[in-house]
N, C-alpha and C positions, 0 to 999 in steps of 0.2 A: 423742269416740270413741263409736261407736254402741253401744247396749245390746245385749247378746247374751243372748237368752232361753235358759233351760235346758229340757230336755225330760224331766228325771227329777226325782224327789223331792229335797228338800234334805237336807242331812246329818243323820244320826241324832242326836237330842238326848240329853243325859244322861238316865239313868233317872229321876232326880228333880232338880228345880231348886229351890233355896232363894233367896229374895230378901228384902232388907230395905232400907228406904228412909226417910230423914228428910225430911218435908215440913213446912216452917215449924217449929213447935215440937212437932209430933206425930211420934212414932217408931212406925211401923206394924209389926205383928207379922211374924215370918218366914213367908214363903210357901213351901210345898213343893208342887211340881207335877210329876206324872209323866204325860206325855201318853198312856201306855199304861194308866193306871189306869181302873177302871170303877166308877162311882158310880150308885146309884139317884138319881133326881131327882124333884122335885115342882114343879108349875107354879102360880104365883099371879099374879093380875092386879090392877092398880091404875091409877087415872087419874093422869097426871103433869102435864098442863096441858090447856087448851082451845084449839081452833083459832080464828082470827079471827072465824069465824061461829058460834062456840060449840059446835062438835062436840067431845065428849070425846076426847082423845088418850090411848090406853091404853098401859101398859107391861106386857109379858108376861115374867115373870121365871122362869127355869129354875134352881132351887136344887139343887145337889148335896147329898145327905144325908150329912153328916159334920161333924166338929168345925170344919173350916176353920182359919185363914182361907183364902179362895180368891181367885185372880186374877179380874179383872172384865172383861167384854166387853160393849160396847154394839153391838147389831145394828140396822143401818139398811136398810130394805127398798127395792127398786126399784119399777118400774112406770111408767117414762117421766115421772116427776114428777106423774102424773095418776091412777094406779091403785095398787092393792094396799095392804097394811097389815102389821101386826106378825106375821101368820101366814106371810108370803111365804117366809121362809127357815127355817121351823121344823125341817126335816130337819137342816140344818147346826147350828142352835142346839142341838138336842137332842144331837147327836153331840159337840159341843164341851163342853156342860155335863156330859155323862156322863164326861168325862175329868177333871172336878174344876175347872170354871170356872163362876163365877156369870155367866150370860148373860142379858141383858135386851134384848128386842126391843121397839121402840117404834113407834107410829104416827107418821107425819109428815103435816103439812098438805098436802093435795092442791091442784093448781093451780086447780081449780074454786072452792076456798075462798079462796085467795090465791096470787099468783104469787111468784116469786123476790123477796126472800130468805126467805120464810116458813119453808120446810122446813129451810133452813140454821139459822135461828134456833131451830127446834124441837130440832135435833140438838145445837146448842151448849148450849142449856138442858138437854137430856137428859144430856149429859156431866156438867154441874155438879150436876144433880139426883141422878144415880146416884152420884157421889162422896159426896154427902151421905147417901144412903140405904145405901150399901154396908156400912159397919161394922155396922149393925143386921141385915144379911143375911149376915153372916159373910164379907164381901168386903173386900179391901184396896184402897181407892180409888187408891193410888199406882200400882197395876198396870193401871189402866184403859186398854184399847185399843178400837179401833173395827173392826167388820166391816161392810163395805158391799157391796151387790150392785147392779150396773148403775147406775141413777141414785142409789141409796144409796151406791155407791162414790164417785160425784161429790160427794155431800154430805159423806161422810167425809173425802175429800181436802181439801175447803175448810175443814172444821172443824179438821183437823190442821194445815193451813197457816196459818190465821188464827184461833187460839183466843181471842184477845183483841180481835178487831176489833169496834169499837163497834156497827156495823150488825148483826153476827151475834150479839152478846151483848146485844141490846137488852132482853131480858126478864130482870128481876132475879130472883134466887133469894133471897128475903127470909130464909129459914132459915139460909143460909150465904153471905152476900154476898162473903166473902173468896175463894171458890173461883173458879178459871178453868176453861176448857175444854181445857187442854193434855192431850194423850194420850201414852201410851207408844209406840204404834205404830198403823198403819192397815193392815188387810188388806182387799183388794178383789177381787171377782170380776167381770170384764167391766165395769170402771168407765167412766163417760162422762167421761173425762179431758179431752176437748176437745168441748164441746157443739156448737160451731159446725161442726166437721168432721163430727160425727155427723149434724147437720142436712143438710149437703151430701150425705152418703151416702144419707140418706132421700130427698132430691130425686132423686138418681141412680137409686135403686131404685123411684121413684114410689110411695113409701109415704105416702099422703095422711094417714092417721091419725097416724102418727109426726110428720109435719110440723105437724099441727094441735096435737098435744100439746106440741110444742116451743114453738110460738108462744104458746100459752096460758100456759105457765109463764114464758117470758122476755118479760114485758110490763111496761114498754116493751122493744122488741126489742134496744135497745142494751145492756141488762143482760147479754146473752149473752156479751159480751166482758169485762164486769166480773167475772162469776162463773165464769170459764173457767180452770181450773187450768193448762192448757197455756200460755195467753196470759199469765197472772199470772207464771209463771216466765220467759217470754220477755221480759216487761217489766221483769224483774229487781226486782220488788217485794220488800220486806222480808217474809219469811215464815219460819215454823218448818218444819222438814223431819224429822218423825219417821220412823223406819224404815217402809218401805212394801213390801207384798207385792201384786203384781198377778198374778192367775190369769186366763189368756186362752185361749179356744178357738180352734184354728187355722182352723176353718170359719166363724167368726163373720162374717156379712156385715152385722151391725147396727153393731158397733164393730170396724173392721178391725184385725187384728194389727199392721199397720204404724203405726196411730195410737198404739197402746199402746207399741210399741217406741220411737217418737219421744218419748212422754212419759217413759218410763223413762230414756232418754238425757238428756233435759232435766233431770229430777230429779237424776240423778247429777252432771251438769255444774254444778248449783247447789250441790252439796256434800252431797246427801242419799244415803242408802242405799236402793237399790231392788232387790228380788228379783223378777225378771220371769220367769214360768213359762208356757210354752205347753203346752196340753193337746191332743194330737193327735186329729184327727177329732171334735172337739167344737164345738158351736155355742154360741150366746149363753147359753142356759138349760140347759146340760148338767147342772148340779147338781140340777135338779128331778127327775131320773130316777135310780133306783137303778142301781148298776153300779160297776165297778172305778175309773172315772175320777172318779166322785163320791166314792168312798171315798178316793181319792188326794187330792182337794181337802180333805176333812176332816182327813186326816193332815198335810197340808202346813200348814194353819192351826194345828193343835196344835203342830207343830214350830216354827213361827214364833213362837208365844206363848212356848214354852219357851226359845227362843234370846234373846228380849228380856228374859225374867225372869233369865236368866243374866247379862245385862249389868247388871241392877240389883244382882245379888249381887256382881259384881266391883267395882261403883261404891260399894257400901256401906262 
């Protein structure tokens, strides 16, 4: 049955959400999250690993000022796998952090340094690293979710689907080898859920630079099918299916809405939960510009976080 996108915000969350979870032998503290809350934040940076060519990969942490503990969000940037860094989504990161979420935006290895699966390996490591660091930053690692934009959404989908894949978890975290990269949810803005279909769209639109970026990242070319979330589901591979939010612009000619609708339908058919939201009269990068639709995206992510924390509370 086809996925039906909604064109309005999701239902209003409870004013405050408390969540408690047992992970292994550790019982994490109760989380209280009010998406309408307002916190002052402070920003700190630290290196979390090095790229294959030795480039420092930095983590930019937005800390709410308060007693905590806070839910945790890992932010993955876009840039066609070739550009951008941890600053790319800072407007969203600041907005979510100000509601009382520990948000950490990380650099990913770019294709010029190493092709697929290097950036997926960074993100997988980043999830495990942030779970390890979160308690010292007043964050609850059991609440960790992913926010990914464009190609960062593609990376986030793969990490969510294959958190224990040996190829993606190739870099050990020696400080906490028992941790895996499983996440509570994935929220994505204009994700590249089908990289091959997006390449075909770039061909159709004669976007030479996008085609070059795609070929540089997917090298050898056959890996574009291996690391393709849409095709992974169609092949019926064994995957995890955390709750997924897809926010899509109706005017996006980079990733067509029909591509996202197909992926949402396939995700649901595989047994997963997918909230698919269309933002009318918005293009691929609408959240880069201030305005009511950008504010709507911020509020939607907060509500999505609140709803998944509510599920933790009911499961506790």
